[in-house]
C-alpha positions as CSV (number, residue, x, y, z in Angstrom):
1,M,79.8,82.5,131.2
2,S,81.8,79.9,130.3
3,Q,85.5,78.5,131.8
4,F,87.1,79.8,128.1
5,N,86.8,82.7,127.7
6,H,89.3,84.0,125.5
7,P,89.7,87.3,124.1
8,Y,89.4,87.9,120.0
9,C,92.6,89.5,118.8
10,C,93.1,90.9,115.0
11,W,95.2,89.2,113.5
12,I,97.1,92.4,111.5
13,C,97.5,94.6,114.9
14,G,97.3,92.0,117.7
15,N,94.6,94.3,119.9
16,E,91.6,92.6,121.1
17,V,88.7,93.1,118.8
18,D,84.7,93.3,119.9
19,L,82.8,90.7,118.2
20,K,80.1,92.8,117.6
21,T,82.0,95.6,115.6
22,C,84.7,93.9,114.6
23,K,85.0,92.9,110.5
24,I,85.4,89.3,109.1
25,D,88.3,88.8,106.6
26,E,88.5,86.3,103.3
27,C,89.6,83.9,106.0
28,G,87.5,84.2,108.6
29,L,89.1,86.1,111.5
30,A,88.3,88.7,113.2
31,V,90.3,92.0,111.7
32,H,89.3,95.4,112.9
33,E,87.5,97.2,110.1
34,D,90.9,99.9,109.8
35,C,93.7,97.4,110.2
36,Y,91.5,95.1,107.2
37,A,91.2,98.6,104.9
38,V,95.3,99.4,105.6
39,K,96.2,95.9,104.6
40,V,94.4,95.7,101.4
41,A,95.6,99.3,100.6
42,F,99.4,98.1,101.0
43,A,98.7,95.4,99.3
44,T,97.3,96.6,95.9
45,E,99.5,99.5,96.0
46,A,102.7,96.7,96.4
47,M,100.9,94.9,93.8
48,R,100.8,97.7,91.5
49,L,104.6,98.5,91.8
50,K,106.0,95.2,91.3
51,T,104.1,95.3,88.0
52,R,105.1,97.9,87.2
53,K,107.3,98.7,83.8
54,P,110.8,100.7,85.0
55,A,110.4,104.1,83.4
56,H,113.1,104.3,80.7
57,R,115.7,107.2,80.9
58,V,116.4,109.7,78.2
59,R,119.8,111.5,79.0
60,H,120.5,114.2,76.9
61,V,124.5,114.9,75.8
62,V,125.1,118.8,77.5
63,D,127.6,120.5,76.9
64,P,128.9,121.8,80.5
65,N,129.8,125.4,79.0
66,V,126.3,125.8,77.8
67,A,124.9,125.2,81.2
68,L,127.1,127.6,82.9
69,Q,126.4,130.4,80.5
70,K,122.7,129.9,81.7
71,A,123.1,128.9,85.1
72,R,124.5,132.5,85.8
73,P,123.0,135.9,85.8
74,S,123.6,138.2,83.3
75,T,125.7,141.5,84.4
76,P,125.6,145.2,82.9
């Protein structure tokens, strides 16, 4: 056994990884498969929201008296 027995850690969550079952990311670092999947999902969603065009809101002018008449239940 080597005197330099350093455990490898997932750079996303910081927990120790087993080198036999871990995955390697695009930078060559050890990661848990689940941690990497969540990271990619968040990055994808963040990019989608960043590039999304803002919605145009349509404002309708409503007469408050008309709205109140529709909201009240009819009385016999």
